[in-house]
mmCIF file of the N, C-alpha and C atoms, coordinates in Angstrom:
data_MODEL
# 
_entry.id   MODEL 
# 
loop_
_atom_site.group_PDB 
_atom_site.id 
_atom_site.type_symbol 
_atom_site.label_atom_id 
_atom_site.label_alt_id 
_atom_site.label_comp_id 
_atom_site.label_asym_id 
_atom_site.label_entity_id 
_atom_site.label_seq_id 
_atom_site.pdbx_PDB_ins_code 
_atom_site.Cartn_x 
_atom_site.Cartn_y 
_atom_site.Cartn_z 
_atom_site.occupancy 
_atom_site.B_iso_or_equiv 
_atom_site.pdbx_formal_charge 
_atom_site.auth_seq_id 
_atom_site.auth_comp_id 
_atom_site.auth_asym_id 
_atom_site.auth_atom_id 
_atom_site.pdbx_PDB_model_num 
ATOM 1   N N  . MET A 1 1  ? -39.264 37.184 -16.959 1.00 0.00 ? 1  MET A N  1 
ATOM 2   C CA . MET A 1 1  ? -38.465 38.142 -16.242 1.00 0.00 ? 1  MET A CA 1 
ATOM 3   C C  . MET A 1 1  ? -37.206 37.469 -15.706 1.00 0.00 ? 1  MET A C  1 
ATOM 4   N N  . ALA A 1 2  ? -36.071 38.044 -15.987 1.00 0.00 ? 2  ALA A N  1 
ATOM 5   C CA . ALA A 1 2  ? -34.803 37.483 -15.534 1.00 0.00 ? 2  ALA A CA 1 
ATOM 6   C C  . ALA A 1 2  ? -34.530 37.892 -14.083 1.00 0.00 ? 2  ALA A C  1 
ATOM 7   N N  . THR A 1 3  ? -33.991 36.964 -13.329 1.00 0.00 ? 3  THR A N  1 
ATOM 8   C CA . THR A 1 3  ? -33.537 37.260 -11.976 1.00 0.00 ? 3  THR A CA 1 
ATOM 9   C C  . THR A 1 3  ? -32.046 36.963 -11.923 1.00 0.00 ? 3  THR A C  1 
ATOM 10  N N  . LEU A 1 4  ? -31.401 37.370 -10.849 1.00 0.00 ? 4  LEU A N  1 
ATOM 11  C CA . LEU A 1 4  ? -29.966 37.130 -10.731 1.00 0.00 ? 4  LEU A CA 1 
ATOM 12  C C  . LEU A 1 4  ? -29.640 35.648 -10.845 1.00 0.00 ? 4  LEU A C  1 
ATOM 13  N N  . SER A 1 5  ? -30.469 34.804 -10.263 1.00 0.00 ? 5  SER A N  1 
ATOM 14  C CA . SER A 1 5  ? -30.191 33.362 -10.302 1.00 0.00 ? 5  SER A CA 1 
ATOM 15  C C  . SER A 1 5  ? -30.310 32.780 -11.704 1.00 0.00 ? 5  SER A C  1 
ATOM 16  N N  . THR A 1 6  ? -31.081 33.411 -12.574 1.00 0.00 ? 6  THR A N  1 
ATOM 17  C CA . THR A 1 6  ? -31.209 32.888 -13.939 1.00 0.00 ? 6  THR A CA 1 
ATOM 18  C C  . THR A 1 6  ? -30.179 33.493 -14.887 1.00 0.00 ? 6  THR A C  1 
ATOM 19  N N  . THR A 1 7  ? -29.409 34.457 -14.421 1.00 0.00 ? 7  THR A N  1 
ATOM 20  C CA . THR A 1 7  ? -28.422 35.074 -15.300 1.00 0.00 ? 7  THR A CA 1 
ATOM 21  C C  . THR A 1 7  ? -27.084 34.348 -15.300 1.00 0.00 ? 7  THR A C  1 
ATOM 22  N N  . ILE A 1 8  ? -26.863 33.470 -14.336 1.00 0.00 ? 8  ILE A N  1 
ATOM 23  C CA . ILE A 1 8  ? -25.623 32.691 -14.317 1.00 0.00 ? 8  ILE A CA 1 
ATOM 24  C C  . ILE A 1 8  ? -25.848 31.422 -15.118 1.00 0.00 ? 8  ILE A C  1 
ATOM 25  N N  . PRO A 1 9  ? -25.104 31.251 -16.213 1.00 0.00 ? 9  PRO A N  1 
ATOM 26  C CA . PRO A 1 9  ? -25.285 30.041 -17.010 1.00 0.00 ? 9  PRO A CA 1 
ATOM 27  C C  . PRO A 1 9  ? -24.843 28.806 -16.227 1.00 0.00 ? 9  PRO A C  1 
ATOM 28  N N  . THR A 1 10 ? -25.325 27.669 -16.634 1.00 0.00 ? 10 THR A N  1 
ATOM 29  C CA . THR A 1 10 ? -24.944 26.422 -15.955 1.00 0.00 ? 10 THR A CA 1 
ATOM 30  C C  . THR A 1 10 ? -24.069 25.546 -16.842 1.00 0.00 ? 10 THR A C  1 
ATOM 31  N N  . ASP A 1 11 ? -23.454 26.155 -17.862 1.00 0.00 ? 11 ASP A N  1 
ATOM 32  C CA . ASP A 1 11 ? -22.551 25.376 -18.709 1.00 0.00 ? 11 ASP A CA 1 
ATOM 33  C C  . ASP A 1 11 ? -21.193 25.243 -18.026 1.00 0.00 ? 11 ASP A C  1 
ATOM 34  N N  . GLY A 1 12 ? -20.252 24.646 -18.695 1.00 0.00 ? 12 GLY A N  1 
ATOM 35  C CA . GLY A 1 12 ? -18.959 24.360 -18.088 1.00 0.00 ? 12 GLY A CA 1 
ATOM 36  C C  . GLY A 1 12 ? -17.912 25.426 -18.273 1.00 0.00 ? 12 GLY A C  1 
ATOM 37  N N  . GLY A 1 13 ? -18.254 26.597 -18.819 1.00 0.00 ? 13 GLY A N  1 
ATOM 38  C CA . GLY A 1 13 ? -17.263 27.645 -19.000 1.00 0.00 ? 13 GLY A CA 1 
ATOM 39  C C  . GLY A 1 13 ? -16.722 28.148 -17.671 1.00 0.00 ? 13 GLY A C  1 
ATOM 40  N N  . THR A 1 14 ? -15.559 28.776 -17.694 1.00 0.00 ? 14 THR A N  1 
ATOM 41  C CA . THR A 1 14 ? -14.943 29.296 -16.482 1.00 0.00 ? 14 THR A CA 1 
ATOM 42  C C  . THR A 1 14 ? -15.620 30.597 -16.067 1.00 0.00 ? 14 THR A C  1 
ATOM 43  N N  . ALA A 1 15 ? -16.083 30.642 -14.828 1.00 0.00 ? 15 ALA A N  1 
ATOM 44  C CA . ALA A 1 15 ? -16.767 31.818 -14.297 1.00 0.00 ? 15 ALA A CA 1 
ATOM 45  C C  . ALA A 1 15 ? -15.823 32.687 -13.478 1.00 0.00 ? 15 ALA A C  1 
ATOM 46  N N  . ILE A 1 16 ? -14.973 32.054 -12.677 1.00 0.00 ? 16 ILE A N  1 
ATOM 47  C CA . ILE A 1 16 ? -14.118 32.778 -11.741 1.00 0.00 ? 16 ILE A CA 1 
ATOM 48  C C  . ILE A 1 16 ? -12.744 32.131 -11.711 1.00 0.00 ? 16 ILE A C  1 
ATOM 49  N N  . ILE A 1 17 ? -11.724 32.967 -11.710 1.00 0.00 ? 17 ILE A N  1 
ATOM 50  C CA . ILE A 1 17 ? -10.358 32.498 -11.483 1.00 0.00 ? 17 ILE A CA 1 
ATOM 51  C C  . ILE A 1 17 ? -9.793  33.312 -10.322 1.00 0.00 ? 17 ILE A C  1 
ATOM 52  N N  . ILE A 1 18 ? -9.349  32.618 -9.292  1.00 0.00 ? 18 ILE A N  1 
ATOM 53  C CA . ILE A 1 18 ? -8.725  33.273 -8.149  1.00 0.00 ? 18 ILE A CA 1 
ATOM 54  C C  . ILE A 1 18 ? -7.265  32.832 -8.134  1.00 0.00 ? 18 ILE A C  1 
ATOM 55  N N  . PRO A 1 19 ? -6.357  33.785 -8.315  1.00 0.00 ? 19 PRO A N  1 
ATOM 56  C CA . PRO A 1 19 ? -4.939  33.424 -8.473  1.00 0.00 ? 19 PRO A CA 1 
ATOM 57  C C  . PRO A 1 19 ? -4.244  33.106 -7.147  1.00 0.00 ? 19 PRO A C  1 
ATOM 58  N N  . ASN A 1 20 ? -4.686  32.035 -6.473  1.00 0.00 ? 20 ASN A N  1 
ATOM 59  C CA . ASN A 1 20 ? -4.030  31.596 -5.244  1.00 0.00 ? 20 ASN A CA 1 
ATOM 60  C C  . ASN A 1 20 ? -2.634  31.087 -5.571  1.00 0.00 ? 20 ASN A C  1 
ATOM 61  N N  . LYS A 1 21 ? -1.732  31.232 -4.631  1.00 0.00 ? 21 LYS A N  1 
ATOM 62  C CA . LYS A 1 21 ? -0.397  30.678 -4.809  1.00 0.00 ? 21 LYS A CA 1 
ATOM 63  C C  . LYS A 1 21 ? -0.304  29.434 -3.948  1.00 0.00 ? 21 LYS A C  1 
ATOM 64  N N  . PRO A 1 22 ? 0.220   28.357 -4.382  1.00 0.00 ? 22 PRO A N  1 
ATOM 65  C CA . PRO A 1 22 ? 0.802   28.107 -5.696  1.00 0.00 ? 22 PRO A CA 1 
ATOM 66  C C  . PRO A 1 22 ? -0.228  27.618 -6.721  1.00 0.00 ? 22 PRO A C  1 
ATOM 67  N N  . ASP A 1 23 ? -1.441  27.273 -6.282  1.00 0.00 ? 23 ASP A N  1 
ATOM 68  C CA . ASP A 1 23 ? -2.434  26.708 -7.200  1.00 0.00 ? 23 ASP A CA 1 
ATOM 69  C C  . ASP A 1 23 ? -3.617  27.654 -7.392  1.00 0.00 ? 23 ASP A C  1 
ATOM 70  N N  . PRO A 1 24 ? -3.790  28.203 -8.604  1.00 0.00 ? 24 PRO A N  1 
ATOM 71  C CA . PRO A 1 24 ? -4.958  29.056 -8.845  1.00 0.00 ? 24 PRO A CA 1 
ATOM 72  C C  . PRO A 1 24 ? -6.251  28.246 -8.748  1.00 0.00 ? 24 PRO A C  1 
ATOM 73  N N  . LEU A 1 25 ? -7.315  28.920 -8.354  1.00 0.00 ? 25 LEU A N  1 
ATOM 74  C CA . LEU A 1 25 ? -8.627  28.293 -8.247  1.00 0.00 ? 25 LEU A CA 1 
ATOM 75  C C  . LEU A 1 25 ? -9.454  28.717 -9.448  1.00 0.00 ? 25 LEU A C  1 
ATOM 76  N N  . ALA A 1 26 ? -9.906  27.761 -10.235 1.00 0.00 ? 26 ALA A N  1 
ATOM 77  C CA . ALA A 1 26 ? -10.760 28.038 -11.390 1.00 0.00 ? 26 ALA A CA 1 
ATOM 78  C C  . ALA A 1 26 ? -12.113 27.382 -11.143 1.00 0.00 ? 26 ALA A C  1 
ATOM 79  N N  . ILE A 1 27 ? -13.174 28.192 -11.157 1.00 0.00 ? 27 ILE A N  1 
ATOM 80  C CA . ILE A 1 27 ? -14.527 27.723 -10.874 1.00 0.00 ? 27 ILE A CA 1 
ATOM 81  C C  . ILE A 1 27 ? -15.365 27.861 -12.141 1.00 0.00 ? 27 ILE A C  1 
ATOM 82  N N  . SER A 1 28 ? -16.050 26.788 -12.520 1.00 0.00 ? 28 SER A N  1 
ATOM 83  C CA . SER A 1 28 ? -16.918 26.830 -13.694 1.00 0.00 ? 28 SER A CA 1 
ATOM 84  C C  . SER A 1 28 ? -18.257 27.462 -13.328 1.00 0.00 ? 28 SER A C  1 
ATOM 85  N N  . TYR A 1 29 ? -18.996 27.860 -14.345 1.00 0.00 ? 29 TYR A N  1 
ATOM 86  C CA . TYR A 1 29 ? -20.340 28.388 -14.106 1.00 0.00 ? 29 TYR A CA 1 
ATOM 87  C C  . TYR A 1 29 ? -21.215 27.354 -13.413 1.00 0.00 ? 29 TYR A C  1 
ATOM 88  N N  . ALA A 1 30 ? -21.085 26.089 -13.802 1.00 0.00 ? 30 ALA A N  1 
ATOM 89  C CA . ALA A 1 30 ? -21.890 25.028 -13.185 1.00 0.00 ? 30 ALA A CA 1 
ATOM 90  C C  . ALA A 1 30 ? -21.558 24.894 -11.707 1.00 0.00 ? 30 ALA A C  1 
ATOM 91  N N  . GLN A 1 31 ? -20.258 24.943 -11.356 1.00 0.00 ? 31 GLN A N  1 
ATOM 92  C CA . GLN A 1 31 ? -19.860 24.851 -9.953  1.00 0.00 ? 31 GLN A CA 1 
ATOM 93  C C  . GLN A 1 31 ? -20.364 26.060 -9.172  1.00 0.00 ? 31 GLN A C  1 
ATOM 94  N N  . LEU A 1 32 ? -20.203 27.243 -9.743  1.00 0.00 ? 32 LEU A N  1 
ATOM 95  C CA . LEU A 1 32 ? -20.663 28.463 -9.077  1.00 0.00 ? 32 LEU A CA 1 
ATOM 96  C C  . LEU A 1 32 ? -22.165 28.396 -8.813  1.00 0.00 ? 32 LEU A C  1 
ATOM 97  N N  . HIS A 1 33 ? -22.914 28.005 -9.820  1.00 0.00 ? 33 HIS A N  1 
ATOM 98  C CA . HIS A 1 33 ? -24.365 27.891 -9.682  1.00 0.00 ? 33 HIS A CA 1 
ATOM 99  C C  . HIS A 1 33 ? -24.721 26.899 -8.578  1.00 0.00 ? 33 HIS A C  1 
ATOM 100 N N  . SER A 1 34 ? -24.044 25.771 -8.554  1.00 0.00 ? 34 SER A N  1 
ATOM 101 C CA . SER A 1 34 ? -24.308 24.742 -7.546  1.00 0.00 ? 34 SER A CA 1 
ATOM 102 C C  . SER A 1 34 ? -23.989 25.237 -6.136  1.00 0.00 ? 34 SER A C  1 
ATOM 103 N N  . HIS A 1 35 ? -22.833 25.874 -5.961  1.00 0.00 ? 35 HIS A N  1 
ATOM 104 C CA . HIS A 1 35 ? -22.434 26.347 -4.639  1.00 0.00 ? 35 HIS A CA 1 
ATOM 105 C C  . HIS A 1 35 ? -23.353 27.461 -4.137  1.00 0.00 ? 35 HIS A C  1 
ATOM 106 N N  . VAL A 1 36 ? -23.684 28.403 -5.014  1.00 0.00 ? 36 VAL A N  1 
ATOM 107 C CA . VAL A 1 36 ? -24.562 29.507 -4.616  1.00 0.00 ? 36 VAL A CA 1 
ATOM 108 C C  . VAL A 1 36 ? -25.955 28.985 -4.279  1.00 0.00 ? 36 VAL A C  1 
ATOM 109 N N  . SER A 1 37 ? -26.462 28.076 -5.088  1.00 0.00 ? 37 SER A N  1 
ATOM 110 C CA . SER A 1 37 ? -27.787 27.508 -4.851  1.00 0.00 ? 37 SER A CA 1 
ATOM 111 C C  . SER A 1 37 ? -27.840 26.763 -3.518  1.00 0.00 ? 37 SER A C  1 
ATOM 112 N N  . ALA A 1 38 ? -26.809 25.982 -3.223  1.00 0.00 ? 38 ALA A N  1 
ATOM 113 C CA . ALA A 1 38 ? -26.770 25.238 -1.964  1.00 0.00 ? 38 ALA A CA 1 
ATOM 114 C C  . ALA A 1 38 ? -26.725 26.179 -0.761  1.00 0.00 ? 38 ALA A C  1 
ATOM 115 N N  . PHE A 1 39 ? -25.937 27.254 -0.860  1.00 0.00 ? 39 PHE A N  1 
ATOM 116 C CA . PHE A 1 39 ? -25.848 28.189 0.257   1.00 0.00 ? 39 PHE A CA 1 
ATOM 117 C C  . PHE A 1 39 ? -27.134 29.001 0.400   1.00 0.00 ? 39 PHE A C  1 
ATOM 118 N N  . GLN A 1 40 ? -27.759 29.325 -0.720  1.00 0.00 ? 40 GLN A N  1 
ATOM 119 C CA . GLN A 1 40 ? -29.051 30.030 -0.674  1.00 0.00 ? 40 GLN A CA 1 
ATOM 120 C C  . GLN A 1 40 ? -30.089 29.179 0.049   1.00 0.00 ? 40 GLN A C  1 
ATOM 121 N N  . GLU A 1 41 ? -30.088 27.879 -0.207  1.00 0.00 ? 41 GLU A N  1 
ATOM 122 C CA . GLU A 1 41 ? -31.019 26.980 0.474   1.00 0.00 ? 41 GLU A CA 1 
ATOM 123 C C  . GLU A 1 41 ? -30.756 26.964 1.982   1.00 0.00 ? 41 GLU A C  1 
ATOM 124 N N  . LYS A 1 42 ? -29.474 27.006 2.382   1.00 0.00 ? 42 LYS A N  1 
ATOM 125 C CA . LYS A 1 42 ? -29.140 27.045 3.810   1.00 0.00 ? 42 LYS A CA 1 
ATOM 126 C C  . LYS A 1 42 ? -29.633 28.341 4.445   1.00 0.00 ? 42 LYS A C  1 
ATOM 127 N N  . LEU A 1 43 ? -29.480 29.448 3.730   1.00 0.00 ? 43 LEU A N  1 
ATOM 128 C CA . LEU A 1 43 ? -29.994 30.716 4.250   1.00 0.00 ? 43 LEU A CA 1 
ATOM 129 C C  . LEU A 1 43 ? -31.508 30.645 4.443   1.00 0.00 ? 43 LEU A C  1 
ATOM 130 N N  . ALA A 1 44 ? -32.205 30.052 3.489   1.00 0.00 ? 44 ALA A N  1 
ATOM 131 C CA . ALA A 1 44 ? -33.665 29.906 3.596   1.00 0.00 ? 44 ALA A CA 1 
ATOM 132 C C  . ALA A 1 44 ? -34.029 29.035 4.794   1.00 0.00 ? 44 ALA A C  1 
ATOM 133 N N  . GLN A 1 45 ? -33.281 27.960 5.011   1.00 0.00 ? 45 GLN A N  1 
ATOM 134 C CA . GLN A 1 45 ? -33.551 27.076 6.155   1.00 0.00 ? 45 GLN A CA 1 
ATOM 135 C C  . GLN A 1 45 ? -33.328 27.787 7.483   1.00 0.00 ? 45 GLN A C  1 
ATOM 136 N N  . LEU A 1 46 ? -32.410 28.756 7.493   1.00 0.00 ? 46 LEU A N  1 
ATOM 137 C CA . LEU A 1 46 ? -32.154 29.528 8.710   1.00 0.00 ? 46 LEU A CA 1 
ATOM 138 C C  . LEU A 1 46 ? -33.218 30.594 8.950   1.00 0.00 ? 46 LEU A C  1 
ATOM 139 N N  . GLY A 1 47 ? -34.107 30.766 7.994   1.00 0.00 ? 47 GLY A N  1 
ATOM 140 C CA . GLY A 1 47 ? -35.183 31.738 8.150   1.00 0.00 ? 47 GLY A CA 1 
ATOM 141 C C  . GLY A 1 47 ? -34.882 33.102 7.558   1.00 0.00 ? 47 GLY A C  1 
ATOM 142 N N  . ILE A 1 48 ? -33.817 33.205 6.772   1.00 0.00 ? 48 ILE A N  1 
ATOM 143 C CA . ILE A 1 48 ? -33.506 34.472 6.108   1.00 0.00 ? 48 ILE A CA 1 
ATOM 144 C C  . ILE A 1 48 ? -34.573 34.698 5.044   1.00 0.00 ? 48 ILE A C  1 
ATOM 145 N N  . ALA A 1 49 ? -35.263 35.821 5.143   1.00 0.00 ? 49 ALA A N  1 
ATOM 146 C CA . ALA A 1 49 ? -36.365 36.138 4.236   1.00 0.00 ? 49 ALA A CA 1 
ATOM 147 C C  . ALA A 1 49 ? -35.990 37.316 3.345   1.00 0.00 ? 49 ALA A C  1 
ATOM 148 N N  . PRO A 1 50 ? -36.772 37.539 2.281   1.00 0.00 ? 50 PRO A N  1 
ATOM 149 C CA . PRO A 1 50 ? -36.526 38.717 1.453   1.00 0.00 ? 50 PRO A CA 1 
ATOM 150 C C  . PRO A 1 50 ? -36.483 39.991 2.293   1.00 0.00 ? 50 PRO A C  1 
ATOM 151 N N  . GLN A 1 51 ? -35.543 40.833 1.974   1.00 0.00 ? 51 GLN A N  1 
ATOM 152 C CA . GLN A 1 51 ? -35.301 42.127 2.612   1.00 0.00 ? 51 GLN A CA 1 
ATOM 153 C C  . GLN A 1 51 ? -34.630 42.029 3.978   1.00 0.00 ? 51 GLN A C  1 
ATOM 154 N N  . ASP A 1 52 ? -34.288 40.806 4.445   1.00 0.00 ? 52 ASP A N  1 
ATOM 155 C CA . ASP A 1 52 ? -33.481 40.678 5.655   1.00 0.00 ? 52 ASP A CA 1 
ATOM 156 C C  . ASP A 1 52 ? -32.041 41.048 5.315   1.00 0.00 ? 52 ASP A C  1 
ATOM 157 N N  . ALA A 1 53 ? -31.345 41.657 6.252   1.00 0.00 ? 53 ALA A N  1 
ATOM 158 C CA . ALA A 1 53 ? -29.925 41.986 6.054   1.00 0.00 ? 53 ALA A CA 1 
ATOM 159 C C  . ALA A 1 53 ? -29.072 40.788 6.446   1.00 0.00 ? 53 ALA A C  1 
ATOM 160 N N  . VAL A 1 54 ? -28.115 40.457 5.593   1.00 0.00 ? 54 VAL A N  1 
ATOM 161 C CA . VAL A 1 54 ? -27.184 39.365 5.859   1.00 0.00 ? 54 VAL A CA 1 
ATOM 162 C C  . VAL A 1 54 ? -25.784 39.966 5.914   1.00 0.00 ? 54 VAL A C  1 
ATOM 163 N N  . SER A 1 55 ? -25.201 40.003 7.107   1.00 0.00 ? 55 SER A N  1 
ATOM 164 C CA . SER A 1 55 ? -23.858 40.543 7.269   1.00 0.00 ? 55 SER A CA 1 
ATOM 165 C C  . SER A 1 55 ? -22.842 39.507 6.804   1.00 0.00 ? 55 SER A C  1 
ATOM 166 N N  . ILE A 1 56 ? -21.951 39.924 5.927   1.00 0.00 ? 56 ILE A N  1 
ATOM 167 C CA . ILE A 1 56 ? -20.941 39.014 5.381   1.00 0.00 ? 56 ILE A CA 1 
ATOM 168 C C  . ILE A 1 56 ? -19.578 39.534 5.820   1.00 0.00 ? 56 ILE A C  1 
ATOM 169 N N  . THR A 1 57 ? -18.954 38.836 6.749   1.00 0.00 ? 57 THR A N  1 
ATOM 170 C CA . THR A 1 57 ? -17.662 39.279 7.259   1.00 0.00 ? 57 THR A CA 1 
ATOM 171 C C  . THR A 1 57 ? -16.571 38.304 6.841   1.00 0.00 ? 57 THR A C  1 
ATOM 172 N N  . LEU A 1 58 ? -16.365 38.227 5.563   1.00 0.00 ? 58 LEU A N  1 
ATOM 173 C CA . LEU A 1 58 ? -15.339 37.374 4.985   1.00 0.00 ? 58 LEU A CA 1 
ATOM 174 C C  . LEU A 1 58 ? -14.360 38.235 4.195   1.00 0.00 ? 58 LEU A C  1 
ATOM 175 N N  . PRO A 1 59 ? -13.108 37.800 4.107   1.00 0.00 ? 59 PRO A N  1 
ATOM 176 C CA . PRO A 1 59 ? -12.187 38.521 3.234   1.00 0.00 ? 59 PRO A CA 1 
ATOM 177 C C  . PRO A 1 59 ? -12.574 38.289 1.775   1.00 0.00 ? 59 PRO A C  1 
ATOM 178 N N  . ASN A 1 60 ? -12.025 39.085 0.881   1.00 0.00 ? 60 ASN A N  1 
ATOM 179 C CA . ASN A 1 60 ? -12.270 38.865 -0.542  1.00 0.00 ? 60 ASN A CA 1 
ATOM 180 C C  . ASN A 1 60 ? -11.790 37.466 -0.905  1.00 0.00 ? 60 ASN A C  1 
ATOM 181 N N  . SER A 1 61 ? -12.725 36.611 -1.282  1.00 0.00 ? 61 SER A N  1 
ATOM 182 C CA . SER A 1 61 ? -12.424 35.201 -1.532  1.00 0.00 ? 61 SER A CA 1 
ATOM 183 C C  . SER A 1 61 ? -13.584 34.590 -2.304  1.00 0.00 ? 61 SER A C  1 
ATOM 184 N N  . TYR A 1 62 ? -13.409 33.343 -2.696  1.00 0.00 ? 62 TYR A N  1 
ATOM 185 C CA . TYR A 1 62 ? -14.496 32.631 -3.362  1.00 0.00 ? 62 TYR A CA 1 
ATOM 186 C C  . TYR A 1 62 ? -15.691 32.487 -2.421  1.00 0.00 ? 62 TYR A C  1 
ATOM 187 N N  . GLU A 1 63 ? -15.417 32.235 -1.152  1.00 0.00 ? 63 GLU A N  1 
ATOM 188 C CA . GLU A 1 63 ? -16.492 32.091 -0.170  1.00 0.00 ? 63 GLU A CA 1 
ATOM 189 C C  . GLU A 1 63 ? -17.307 33.386 -0.059  1.00 0.00 ? 63 GLU A C  1 
ATOM 190 N N  . PHE A 1 64 ? -16.632 34.522 -0.147  1.00 0.00 ? 64 PHE A N  1 
ATOM 191 C CA . PHE A 1 64 ? -17.339 35.809 -0.124  1.00 0.00 ? 64 PHE A CA 1 
ATOM 192 C C  . PHE A 1 64 ? -18.269 35.926 -1.324  1.00 0.00 ? 64 PHE A C  1 
ATOM 193 N N  . ILE A 1 65 ? -17.780 35.562 -2.490  1.00 0.00 ? 65 ILE A N  1 
ATOM 194 C CA . ILE A 1 65 ? -18.594 35.636 -3.712  1.00 0.00 ? 65 ILE A CA 1 
ATOM 195 C C  . ILE A 1 65 ? -19.838 34.771 -3.565  1.00 0.00 ? 65 ILE A C  1 
ATOM 196 N N  . VAL A 1 66 ? -19.663 33.548 -3.084  1.00 0.00 ? 66 VAL A N  1 
ATOM 197 C CA . VAL A 1 66 ? -20.793 32.634 -2.913  1.00 0.00 ? 66 VAL A CA 1 
ATOM 198 C C  . VAL A 1 66 ? -21.793 33.199 -1.901  1.00 0.00 ? 66 VAL A C  1 
ATOM 199 N N  . ALA A 1 67 ? -21.297 33.703 -0.772  1.00 0.00 ? 67 ALA A N  1 
ATOM 200 C CA . ALA A 1 67 ? -22.195 34.252 0.250   1.00 0.00 ? 67 ALA A CA 1 
ATOM 201 C C  . ALA A 1 67 ? -22.958 35.469 -0.271  1.00 0.00 ? 67 ALA A C  1 
ATOM 202 N N  . PHE A 1 68 ? -22.272 36.356 -0.985  1.00 0.00 ? 68 PHE A N  1 
ATOM 203 C CA . PHE A 1 68 ? -22.910 37.560 -1.512  1.00 0.00 ? 68 PHE A CA 1 
ATOM 204 C C  . PHE A 1 68 ? -24.000 37.199 -2.520  1.00 0.00 ? 68 PHE A C  1 
ATOM 205 N N  . LEU A 1 69 ? -23.674 36.303 -3.446  1.00 0.00 ? 69 LEU A N  1 
ATOM 206 C CA . LEU A 1 69 ? -24.669 35.908 -4.452  1.00 0.00 ? 69 LEU A CA 1 
ATOM 207 C C  . LEU A 1 69 ? -25.826 35.137 -3.822  1.00 0.00 ? 69 LEU A C  1 
ATOM 208 N N  . ALA A 1 70 ? -25.540 34.265 -2.859  1.00 0.00 ? 70 ALA A N  1 
ATOM 209 C CA . ALA A 1 70 ? -26.603 33.486 -2.214  1.00 0.00 ? 70 ALA A CA 1 
ATOM 210 C C  . ALA A 1 70 ? -27.576 34.396 -1.471  1.00 0.00 ? 70 ALA A C  1 
ATOM 211 N N  . ALA A 1 71 ? -27.062 35.390 -0.779  1.00 0.00 ? 71 ALA A N  1 
ATOM 212 C CA . ALA A 1 71 ? -27.943 36.342 -0.092  1.00 0.00 ? 71 ALA A CA 1 
ATOM 213 C C  . ALA A 1 71 ? -28.804 37.079 -1.108  1.00 0.00 ? 71 ALA A C  1 
ATOM 214 N N  . SER A 1 72 ? -28.207 37.451 -2.221  1.00 0.00 ? 72 SER A N  1 
ATOM 215 C CA . SER A 1 72 ? -28.963 38.144 -3.272  1.00 0.00 ? 72 SER A CA 1 
ATOM 216 C C  . SER A 1 72 ? -30.023 37.237 -3.877  1.00 0.00 ? 72 SER A C  1 
ATOM 217 N N  . TRP A 1 73 ? -29.675 35.964 -4.105  1.00 0.00 ? 73 TRP A N  1 
ATOM 218 C CA . TRP A 1 73 ? -30.653 35.023 -4.660  1.00 0.00 ? 73 TRP A CA 1 
ATOM 219 C C  . TRP A 1 73 ? -31.823 34.836 -3.708  1.00 0.00 ? 73 TRP A C  1 
ATOM 220 N N  . GLN A 1 74 ? -31.565 34.965 -2.408  1.00 0.00 ? 74 GLN A N  1 
ATOM 221 C CA . GLN A 1 74 ? -32.605 34.815 -1.406  1.00 0.00 ? 74 GLN A CA 1 
ATOM 222 C C  . GLN A 1 74 ? -33.435 36.105 -1.309  1.00 0.00 ? 74 GLN A C  1 
ATOM 223 N N  . ARG A 1 75 ? -33.049 37.088 -2.105  1.00 0.00 ? 75 ARG A N  1 
ATOM 224 C CA . ARG A 1 75 ? -33.664 38.431 -2.137  1.00 0.00 ? 75 ARG A CA 1 
ATOM 225 C C  . ARG A 1 75 ? -33.485 39.150 -0.798  1.00 0.00 ? 75 ARG A C  1 
ATOM 226 N N  . ALA A 1 76 ? -32.406 38.764 -0.116  1.00 0.00 ? 76 ALA A N  1 
ATOM 227 C CA . ALA A 1 76 ? -32.027 39.456 1.118   1.00 0.00 ? 76 ALA A CA 1 
ATOM 228 C C  . ALA A 1 76 ? -31.066 40.585 0.745   1.00 0.00 ? 76 ALA A C  1 
ATOM 229 N N  . ILE A 1 77 ? -30.650 41.334 1.734   1.00 0.00 ? 77 ILE A N  1 
ATOM 230 C CA . ILE A 1 77 ? -29.724 42.434 1.517   1.00 0.00 ? 77 ILE A CA 1 
ATOM 231 C C  . ILE A 1 77 ? -28.349 41.961 1.941   1.00 0.00 ? 77 ILE A C  1 
ATOM 232 N N  . ALA A 1 78 ? -27.444 41.778 0.976   1.00 0.00 ? 78 ALA A N  1 
ATOM 233 C CA . ALA A 1 78 ? -26.078 41.386 1.277   1.00 0.00 ? 78 ALA A CA 1 
ATOM 234 C C  . ALA A 1 78 ? -25.361 42.609 1.833   1.00 0.00 ? 78 ALA A C  1 
ATOM 235 N N  . ALA A 1 79 ? -24.819 42.481 3.058   1.00 0.00 ? 79 ALA A N  1 
ATOM 236 C CA . ALA A 1 79 ? -24.248 43.634 3.737   1.00 0.00 ? 79 ALA A CA 1 
ATOM 237 C C  . ALA A 1 79 ? -22.807 43.359 4.172   1.00 0.00 ? 79 ALA A C  1 
ATOM 238 N N  . PRO A 1 80 ? -21.848 43.470 3.229   1.00 0.00 ? 80 PRO A N  1 
ATOM 239 C CA . PRO A 1 80 ? -20.450 43.339 3.652   1.00 0.00 ? 80 PRO A CA 1 
ATOM 240 C C  . PRO A 1 80 ? -20.013 44.604 4.390   1.00 0.00 ? 80 PRO A C  1 
ATOM 241 N N  . PRO A 1 81 ? -18.985 44.495 5.221   1.00 0.00 ? 81 PRO A N  1 
ATOM 242 C CA . PRO A 1 81 ? -18.541 45.672 5.981   1.00 0.00 ? 81 PRO A CA 1 
ATOM 243 C C  . PRO A 1 81 ? -17.932 46.740 5.089   1.00 0.00 ? 81 PRO A C  1 
# 
């Protein structure tokens, strides 16, 4: 059975491009997987359990993407405003 965490490949292809000025941010699948996994572990250490609501009050950014996916990987409810 596939879960969200197993659907992100861990190869070196580009997963996300954020067109920041003057330097765009390009994140590989491996980097994305690593960042989301690390943040998911922090959520678990804080006691976030499946079905807990996680409020995400970040602007649209790479950090928002990581927080949203990490909450989902923890099987919590990602709740942006």
